[in-house]
N, C-alpha and C positions, 0 to 999 in steps of 0.2 A: 354173563360168562357161560360159554359152552364147555363141553368136555375136552375138546382139543385145546382150547385156551387154558383150561385148568391144568392139563397135563404139561403143557409148555411151561407154565409158571411154576409148577411143582418141581420140574426138572431144574429150573433155574435156582429155586430155593435149595434143593438137595445139593447141587454143585457148589453153591456159593456160601452157604451158611457157615462153613468151617474154614473158608478161605478168607484172607484179609482184603476182600474186595467189596464187601457190603452186600449181603443178601437182600435186605430191604430196599436198598438203592437199586439193585438190579430188578427187583420185582416192580418197583415204581416205573422204571424204564420199560420193562416188559409190557406192563399194562398200557403205557402210552403208545408204544410201537404197535401193539395189537389193536389199538383204538378202543380200548375198554374204558367206559365211563367210570370215573372214581366214585362210585356210589358208596354209601356206608358199608354195605356188605363186601364190596371189593376191597375197601381199605381194611376191613376186618380180616379178609382172606390173607392179605400180605403178612399178617401176624399169626393167624390161626392155622396156617399151613406149616408153621415151624415145628410144632410138637412131633410131627413125623420124622423130621431130620434129627430132632433131639432124642427120639427113641433109639435111633441108630447108635448114639453115644452109650445109652444104657445097655444095649445089646453087646456092643463091642467091648465095653469096659465093665461088664456085669460084676465080675469078682472084685474089681477095684472099688465098687460102691459099698462093699462090706468092710468098712474101716472103723476106726475108733471115733468116739464122740468128738475128739479134737479136730478130726478132718471135717466133720459137719459144722463145727463151730467156725472154722476158717471159711467154709462156703457161705455161712450166714454173714460173717463179717464182710466178705467181698460183695455179697448181694445187697446189703442195706443201702449203700449210697445211691445206686440206681433206683431202688424201690422208692426211696424218699423223694429224690429229685423228679422221678417219673410221675409220681402222684401230684406234685406241686405244679409241674409244667405240662401236664397231659394235653390240655387244649392247644397249646403252642406246638407241641410235637405233632398233633393231628394235622395242623395246618401245613407243617413241613412235609408231611407224607403226600401232599398233593403237588410238590414242587420239584420237577425235573432239574431246574436250575440249581437248587440246593444240592441235589445229588451230584451234578456235574462238577460244581466247585469243590465239594468234599472229596470226590474221587481224585481230582488233580492234586489237591493239597495233601491228602493222605498218601498218594503215590510218591510225591516228593519226599515225604518223611521215610517211606519204606526204602527208598534208594540208599539212605544213609544208615538205617537201623543196624545192619550187619556190622558196619564199621564201628558204630558207637558202642555196641555191646559185644565186641569180639572177645573180650576177656571172660565173658560168662561161659564160653565153651571150654575154657581152660581151668585147670586146678580141680579141687574137690567139688562135689555137688552141694549146692547150698540148700538147706531145708526151707520149706515154706512155713514161715512164722506168721503170727497174727498180724504183725505190722506189714509184712509183705502182702498178705491177703487184702488188707485195707487199701494199700497202694493200688493193687489191681482193681479193686472195687471202684475207686475214684476214676481210674482210666476208663472203666466200662461206661461211666456217665457220658463220656464223649460220644458214644455210639448212639445216643438218642438223636443225634443229627443224622438224617438219612444220607447215606453215601459214605459215612465214616467207617463202618464195619465193627460190629461188636467183637468178633473174634480178633480182628486186627488190633483194636484198642486194648483188649485184655492181654493179648500175647505181648504187645509192646510194653504194657504195664508190668507183666511178669519179668520181662527183660530189664526194665528199669528197676525192678525189685531184686535184681541180680540172679534170677533163675536162668538156666540154659534154655535154648529154643524148644527142646522136646518137652521139658517139664512145664514151661510156660504155656505151650500149646495144649497139653493135656489138662492142665488146670482150667484153661479157658473153656475146654469142652465140658468139664464137670460143672463149671459155673453156669454154663448155658442152660442146664437142666432146670434149676429153680428159677432163674431169671426169665426164661422164655415161657415156662409153664405159668408163672405168675402173670406175665404180660398177656398171655393168651386168655387166661381166666378173667382178668380184669376187662379186657376188650370185649369179650363175649357178654359179660354182665352189663357193661355199658351199652352195648348194642341192643340187648333186650330191653333195657330201661328206656332208651331213646326211641326205639322203633315200636315198643309196646307189644311186640309179638315174639315168638320163638322163630327158629329156622323153618323155612318151607321145606317140603320134601326135596326139591331140586337143590336148595342151598346145602342141606345136610349131605346130600350125595356128592356135591362138589367138594365139600370139606373132607369127606371120607376119601375120595379118589385122590385129592391133592396130598393128603397126609401119607397115604400108602406109597405114592410115587416118590415123594420127598424122602421117605424112610429108605427105600431101596437105593435111590441115588446117593443119599447121605452115607450109607454103608461103604460104598465104593470111594466116595470123596475123602472120607476121614483117613482111610488106609493110605491112599495116595498122597495126601497132603502131609502127613507126619513124615513119611519117607523123604519127600521132596524138601520139606522145610529143614529137616535135620542135615541133609547133605548139601543143599543149594542156598538156603536162606531166602530173603525177602525181595531181592532186587527185581526178579522177573515180575512179581506181583506189582511192584511199584511202577514199572514201565507199562504194564497192562492198564493200571488205573489211570495213568496220565494220558495214554492214547485214547482210551474209551471216554474219559471225562473231557479231553480236549476236543474230540470229534463232536460230542454232545453239546459242548459250549458253542462251537461254531454253528451247529444246526439251530440252536435256540436263539443265538444272537442275530442270525440271518432270517429269523422268522419262519423257519421250516416247520411244517406240521409233522411231528414224529409219527403220527398214525398213517401217513401216506408213504413212508419209506419202505 
């Protein structure tokens, strides 16, 4: 990976981390389109570039993180399902990170779901605001497990989980952002540790520089993406994101099924 490729992928991460379109899926597609070989470091980068975007959540919602212990308990409850399942199926998940076909199918299927989400949970926007209970946090946590399949979207799965738990769109999206902090920090730490264990060395100077540049860019882009997404989601809902996923996933499926080399597009 060179610096230009790093910046392109970091922009993709910052734009898509908080949208229900799958940041990891888009990063996998991005590396394929750029012709980047999926080396162990490149696969690590698709995860280790996420903390920059997550830092944007901490900055934008800084005061909201100073809450009661009950708030952190709910984050822990929502975090546990993905942490446990992720450890158990880590090798299988790593294999899926090399599969554009998995991304394409997930994009289409997830897009179809998003076309109907607003109608299914229309009642959530009406009446009194429902509090986030431990049970609702656990429901969101199990939905987050679905995001281990590349192309599913962690934010999309957890926001839909929040809606299924009877939260409104704004509250579901904001809790999804908060939940991203422990989830993605833990995932990044685990991937870095595993990388060191398997490769037997630390980062080279070039690799450390690439990770630094990637996280700075994803942080800046993430700041802009979060603000725009909350406003759009509150007013417009999920339908546009559903069509976007179906179109992108459909085009990708056609290219893959016709044997087109993504790197030459």
